[in-house]
C-alpha positions in Angstrom: 25.2 1.2 13.9 22.4 3.5 12.9 18.9 2.0 12.9 17.3 2.0 9.4 13.8 3.5 9.3 10.8 2.8 7.2 9.0 5.5 5.2 7.4 6.5 1.9 6.8 9.5 -0.3 4.8 10.5 -3.2 6.7 11.3 -6.4 5.4 13.8 -9.0 4.1 11.9 -12.0 2.0 13.2 -14.9 -1.6 12.0 -14.6 -0.7 9.0 -12.4 0.0 8.3 -8.8 3.6 7.3 -8.0 5.0 6.2 -4.7 8.4 5.2 -3.4 8.8 3.3 -0.1 11.7 1.9 1.9 12.1 -0.2 5.0 14.5 -2.6 6.7 12.5 -5.7 5.6 10.6 -6.7 2.5 7.3 -7.0 4.3 7.7 -3.6 6.0 8.5 -2.0 2.6 5.2 -3.5 1.2 3.2 -2.0 4.1 4.9 1.4 3.6 4.0 1.3 -0.1 0.3 0.7 0.7 0.4 3.6 3.3 2.0 5.9 0.7 -0.7 5.1 -1.9 -3.5 5.6 0.5 -2.2 8.9 1.8 -2.0 10.1 -1.8 -5.8 10.1 -2.2 -7.5 10.1 1.2 -6.8 11.7 4.5 -6.6 9.1 7.3 -5.1 11.4 9.8 -6.5 10.8 13.3 -8.8 8.0 12.2 -9.0 5.2 14.8 -11.0 2.0 15.1 -14.7 2.7 14.9 -14.2 6.0 13.0 -14.9 6.5 9.3 -18.1 4.5 8.8 -17.3 1.4 10.8 -13.6 1.4 10.0 -11.2 -1.0 11.7 -12.7 -4.1 10.4 -9.9 -6.6 9.7 -9.5 -8.1 6.3 -6.9 -10.7 5.5 -5.5 -11.8 2.1 -2.6 -13.9 0.9 -0.7 -12.7 -2.2 1.6 -15.2 -3.9 4.1 -14.3 -6.6 7.1 -15.7 -8.4 9.2 -12.5 -7.8 9.1 -9.5 -5.6 7.9 -7.0 -8.2 4.9 -9.3 -8.9 4.3 -9.4 -5.1 4.2 -5.6 -5.0 1.8 -5.5 -8.0 -0.4 -8.2 -6.5 -0.7 -6.3 -3.2 -1.6 -3.1 -5.0 -4.1 -5.0 -7.1 -5.8 -6.1 -3.8 -5.9 -2.6 -2.6 -7.6 -1.4 -5.8 -10.0 -4.4 -5.9 -11.2 -3.8 -2.3 -11.6 -0.1 -3.0 -13.7 -0.8 -6.2 -15.8 -3.7 -4.9 -16.3 -2.8 -1.2 -15.6 0.9 -1.1 -13.0 0.3 1.6 -9.6 1.8 2.0 -6.9 0.4 4.3 -6.2 2.6 7.4 -3.2 0.3 8.0 -1.7 -2.9 6.8 0.6 -5.5 8.3 2.4 -7.9 6.1 4.1 -11.1 7.0 6.1 -13.6 5.0 4.4 -16.9 4.0 5.8 -19.5 1.6 5.7 -18.0 -1.9 4.4 -14.6 -0.9 2.9 -12.5 1.9 -0.1 -12.5 4.2 -1.6 -9.0 4.5 -3.9 -8.1 7.4 -5.7 -4.8 6.5 -7.7 -2.6 8.9 -10.2 -0.8 6.7 -12.6 2.1 6.6 -15.4 3.3 4.3 -13.7 5.5 1.7 -16.8 7.6 1.4 -16.5 8.7 5.1 -13.0 10.1 4.6 -11.9 13.3 3.0 -10.4 12.8 -0.5 -7.1 14.7 -1.1 -6.3 13.3 -4.5 -7.4 11.1 -7.4 -8.5 7.6 -6.5 -6.3 4.8 -8.0 -7.9 2.6 -10.7 -5.1 0.2 -11.7 -1.5 -0.7 -11.1 0.9 -0.1 -14.0 4.2 -1.8 -14.8 5.9 1.4 -15.8 8.8 2.1 -13.5 8.0 -0.8 -11.2 10.9 -1.7 -8.9 11.2 -3.7 -5.7 14.2 -5.3 -4.1 16.9 -5.3 -1.5 19.8 -2.9 -1.3 22.6 -2.0 1.1 20.2 -0.1 3.4 17.2 -2.4 3.3 14.4 -2.8 0.9 13.1 -0.1 -1.6 10.2 -0.1 -4.0 8.6 2.2 -6.6 5.1 1.8 -8.0 2.8 3.7 -10.3 -1.0 3.5 -10.3 -3.4 4.9 -12.9 -5.9 7.4 -11.5 
């Protein structure tokens, strides 16, 4: 049996940021979606703990939702909120299931210390939102206003 892999990609979308992600598990798919969004607007290549203005500081949040699409939206809302209020961007995220949602542990960096490669996301949209299991694992699609 072939091992299923996780990944993400940006999808061309007029005046917005759109990302598709896939992974064997729901939580890995959420983490891939976060990575895809981040890579669309900032270059984190080669950044390690301590780089990028004190990056690597852990930040933990629990997102609860009634369905998987709301869970994806909630996690993206957290990303945008942290970016807006603290000027931090996740270098990486680890998600684990908790009752009614996920716990996300983020390793962050100062967004101002990293090279921008695209427009910074401002809000999550519901247009084209999708998240769920399939025969080859989990897949999601999310669009953010920039």
